[in-house]
N, C-alpha and C positions, 0 to 999 in steps of 0.2 A: 650799184652792187648787183651781183647775179642772184637769182632767186630760184628755188626749187619748190614746186607745188605738188603735193601728193593728192591723188584722187582722180576720178574718171566720170563724175556725174555732171549734171547741169549746174549744181552748186559750184563745182570746180571750174567749169567753163566760165561762169559769171565772174569768179574770182580772177581767173586768168585774163579775161577780157579787161577787167579793171586794172590788174597789175601791169598788163602790157602798156597801159596808158600812163603809168607812174613815171615821172621824170627821173626818179632815183633808181630805176631798174635798168640794168645792162642786158644780160642774157636771161631769158625766162625759160626754165626747164619744167617739164611736167611728167609725172609718172603715176599710173600708166597712161593717163590722158584718154582722149577720144578724138574722133575726126574733127569736131568743132574746136577743141582745145588746140589741135595741131595747126590751126590757122593763125594762132597768136603765140604759140610756144613751141619749143623744141622738145619732142617726145623722146624720153629715154626709157630703156628697158630695165625697169627696176620693180621689184615686188615691194609695194609700199608697206607690207607687214614685216619685211626683212630689215630690221633696224640697223644691223651691221652694214648691209649693203647701202642703205640710204645714207648713213653717216659716212661711209667710205667714199661714196660719190661726192657728197657735199664737201668733204675735206680735199679730195683730189682735184675738184674743179674750182675750188676757192669760192664756193657759194657763201654768200653773206647772210642769207635768211632762208630757212625752210618753213613753208606754210603747210600745215597739215589740215586737209579738208574734212575727211570723214571721221566718224567716231571710232571705228575699229582700230586703226593704228594708234590713236590716242590712248584708248583703254589698254592696248597691248604694250604701251610704254615706249613707243618709237621716239617720242619727244625726249625722253630721259637719255636714251643712248646718243642721240644727235647732240644734245646739250653737253653731255660728258665728253664729246669729241671736240668741243669748243666752238660749235656753230650755233648761232642764234635761232630760236624756234618760236613760231607763233602757234601756240597750242599748249594745253596743260600737261602736267606730268600724269603718269598712270594713277598715282595716288589721288590727285585732284580730279581726274576724269571719272572717278567713281561717282561723281555727281550725276553723270549720265549712265555709267556702267552698272549701277545698282540703285534701283528706285527705293529700296529699303534703306540704303545708306543715306540717301537724301532726306527721306522722311524722318529718320532718326536725328539727323542734323537739325532739321526744322524743329523737332520737339525740344532738343537741347537749347537751341538759340531763340526760341519763342517766335519763330517765323510762321506767319499765318498759312495754314494748309489744311486739307481735309483730314478728318479723323481716319486712322488706319490701323491695320494689324498685319504682321508678316507671318507667313506660313511655309513650312517645308513638308507638310503632311496633308494629303488630300482629305482625309477624314476630318481633321481639325478645321480645315478651311471650309468644308461643307457645313459643319455645325455653326461656324461663325457668321455665315452669310445672313442668316435670319436676323441677327442682331443689328445689321446695318440697314435693313429695310430695302425697298426697291424704289427706283433703280439702284444698282450697286455697281461700283467700278472695280474691275478685276484686271490686274496687270502682271505680266511676266516681269520678274525682277530685273533681268539682264537685257542686253541689246537684242532687239527684235525687229530692226529695220523699220521702226515706226508703226509696226502692226501688232504689237503685243499688248494692246489695251482693248478690253471689251466692256461696254456699258450694257450690263444685263438688265433688261426690263422685266423679266420674269424669273421665277425660280428655276425653270427648265433651262433658260439661257445661261444662268449663273452656273448651273451644274455642268452644262456642256463646255463652258469656258474653262472651268476648273479641271475637268477631265482632259480637255485638250492640252492645257498647259502642263499639268503633272504627267500626262501621258506622252510627252515628248514632242508635241506639236510645234514648239518653239525651241527645240533642242535644249542646250544647257541653260538658255535664258529663262526657261520655265521651271527650273529645279526649285526655285523659291518663288512664291507668289505674294503680291501685296494686294490686300483688299481695302478699298477706301469708300468712305461715304461719298455720295453723289453731290456735287456742288451745282447750284443753279446760278446762271448768269451768262454773260457773253465772254467768249474766249478771245484772248489777244496774245500776241507774242512780243516780248520786249527784249531787245538785244543790248548788251553792255560790254564794254571793253575794260579789262583790268590787268594790271601788272602784279597783282597780289596786294597792293597797297592803295593806289589810286583807282577810282572807278568812274567811268563816264558812260552815259547812255549813247546808243548807236542805232536809234530808230525803232519803229514799231511796225508790225504787220499783222494781218489775219490770213490764215490759210484755210483750205477746205480739205479735210481729211477723208470724208466719205466719198466713195466712188461715184455715187449717183446724184443726180440733180435734186435740189431740195435737201441736201445733206442726208441722203438715204444710202443704204447698203453698207458693206464692210469698210473698215478703215483701210486707208492706203498710206503711202509715203507722203501724199499730198497731191491734189489735183489742180491747184492753182492758189494764188495769193495776191494780195495787194498791200501797198504801203503808201501813206501811214494808215494806222488803224484808227478810224474816227472815234470809236468807243473809248480808246485809251487817251483821255484828255490829258492836258499838261498837268493838271492836279493829280489825276490818278497815276500818271507816270512817275511823278515825284514821290507819291506815297509808295509805289512799288519799289522804287530805287531805295528809299529810306527804310522801308519795313521788311523788304525781302532780299534784294540783291546785295546791298551794302552789308547787312548783317551776315549774309552767307560768306562773302569775301573775308570778313573779319573772323568768322568761325573757322574757316579753312586755314587762315594764317595762324590762328591760335592753336590749331591742332598740329601744326608743323607741316602742313601740306598746302602751302600757298598756291592760289589759283592764278594762272596767267593765260590770257587768251581772250576769246569771246565767250561770254556766258549768256545763254539763250534761255530766258525764263518764259515758260508757258503759263499764262495767268488765267484765272477765272475772276471776272469782275462781278463780285457778289454784292448783295445789298449792304454787307458789312465792310466792303472794301476789297481790294485785290487780294487773292489768295494764290499760292503757288500750286500749280498742277504737277509740273515736273521741270527739271533742267535738262538742257542739252549742252554738251561741252564743246560745241562747234557751231558754226553758222547753220541755219536751217536750209532745207531744200523742199519747197521752192521759194522760201523767203529771201534767200541770198540774191536771187535774180532781181527782185524788186528793190532791195536795199542798194545793190550795186548800180542799178539804173538811176538812183537818186543821189549817190555819193559822187562828188566832183573833186575830191581831194586826192592827194598822193597816198594811195592805199599802202604801198610798200613801206613808205616812211612811217606811217602810223603804226603798222604792224611791228616794225623794228623797234619803235619806241616802247611798245608793249613788251616785246621780247627782252629788251635791255633794261626794263624797270624804269623807264623815263617818261611814262605816260603823263605824270603830273607836271612835267616840264614843257609839254607841247600844247598847242591850242586844242581845245576840245573839238572833236569832229562835229561837223554840221551837215545834215542832209539837206539837199535843195528843197525849196518850197514848191515841189511838184509831186504829183502822184505817179505811181507805177503799178501795173498789173501784169501778172504772168498767167498763162493758161497752159496746162500740161496736156500734151498729146500722148496718150498711152496706147500700147498695143492691145488689140482685142484679146480678151482673156484675163487681163490684169484686173484685180490683184491676185488672181489665181495663177494659172500657167499661161504666160503671155505668148502670143504667136510671134515667132521670130522670122526674119527674112523678108518682111514686107518692104517693098520699094518706097522710097521717100523722094519727093521732088518739090519744087516750088520755093525752096528756102531763099534763093536769090531774089525772087519776086516779093516775098514777104519782107525782106530787109530793104529792098528798094522802096517799099511803101512806108518805111519808117519803123518797123518792128525790129527787135533783136531776137534772134532765134538761138537759144542755148541748147546744145546737144546733151543728152543724158545717155539713153541706151541706144546708141547708133554704132554702126560699123561700116567699113567699106568692103565691097565684094565686086570684083571685076570692074572696078572704076565707078560703081554705083553706090549710093548710100542706102543702107537697109536698116531695119529695126533689129536691135539686138538686146532688148531688155523690156521691162515692164513700162516704165515711164521713158518715153523716147525723146521728146523735145519739150522745151519750155519756151513758148512764144510770148515775148514781153513787149508791152507798149507803155509809153509815158504820155502825160498830159497835164494840163493845169489842174484838173480835177480827176477824181476817181472815174467819173463817167467818161471823161476824155481818154483816160488811160485804158479803160475797158474797150472803147471804140477802136483804139489803135491796136490793142492786143488781138481782138477778134477779127480785125481786118487782116492782120498777119496770119491768123489761123486759117482764114478763108483762102489765102494765097498758097498755103502749103498743100501739097498733094500727097496724102498718106491714106490710101483706101483701107489699109489693114489696121487702122487705129480709130480711136474715138476720143472725145473730150467732153467735159461738162460745159453747158451753154449758159450757166448761171453764176459764174465766178463773179464775186462782188455783190451778190444779192443782198447781203446783210447791210452793207454800206449804202446801197442805192435804193 
């Protein structure tokens, strides 16, 4: 079958790289893509938020499966329009994507379904939110309710930091995403990411990972979209993963179905492993970035066939996916200035050398200018290595980083420190 992939980041490059290896794939299209994706897929000029254009292209070209990478088109309902046109889609409906599109929606669902998560309150008024902060104690977690590119979360250590975060969110610092704010109790423990596939009825695990959100080494500085990740997450033992599936993910899928908004696609649970057991921090309605890079490096199956089984409601009839018993790590190379205003236009070289040494280099914020590759975003590349252990994967990833020539960028040198 022919497949259309929507998205332009390193997550989508990793998905395209794996889809291109699928025996079930004929032509692979991508929109809008990036220079890395263009090496494995045919780039088409489509606005991924223009649902009518996406559906029209899929129908005209006889596409058998549309894979939606980022959260924005999911929350905007692109999957709904494409499904209505008779094309299979990997990705939830707009109603189901509220699990990511509104943190308050997810917290309310958890409260109704008895899913373990931090105590919380929702606010649309700055004054009321200010008054409530004291009741949570410090540190306190303050979140913009809507989509904020992974940056709308502040862990306030002091009252002044909490005040600044609330003022920023209600003051428009995150646009419409901050019109409502969720304040949560701070959870103590280790964070891990658990991925599951579901067709709305059947649910299967699809690997674990740990990422590094802070821009600075030692997990310091502001949050980013992610500076690196590794898989599997050693802290998420088989026992804890089973608990998380039984107590968090599976009840969520049941609750969504009972509400008349069944969830189909990948469900990415951000977990805090507390002394009382796993608790949900938040959901994403798509694969993570940079977690996808390490998951795809570990998955050896036919990704397109698996995604089609999810889209067609046949997940329970196919073999459960199994990730290879090896580790993978990815290190993000970001442009100077990120996560603030990144410097664009910096020349990039050495990718061939990095890949000749065994790394996989996934493009994120790159562009071509005059035949040269340049930086065109905040996170620019994800250099990914694999090995028998996390230490081996780390060595492979950093060897790849050393081969890349990107003087206008930077990276963390301590990815994987928690595991190692």
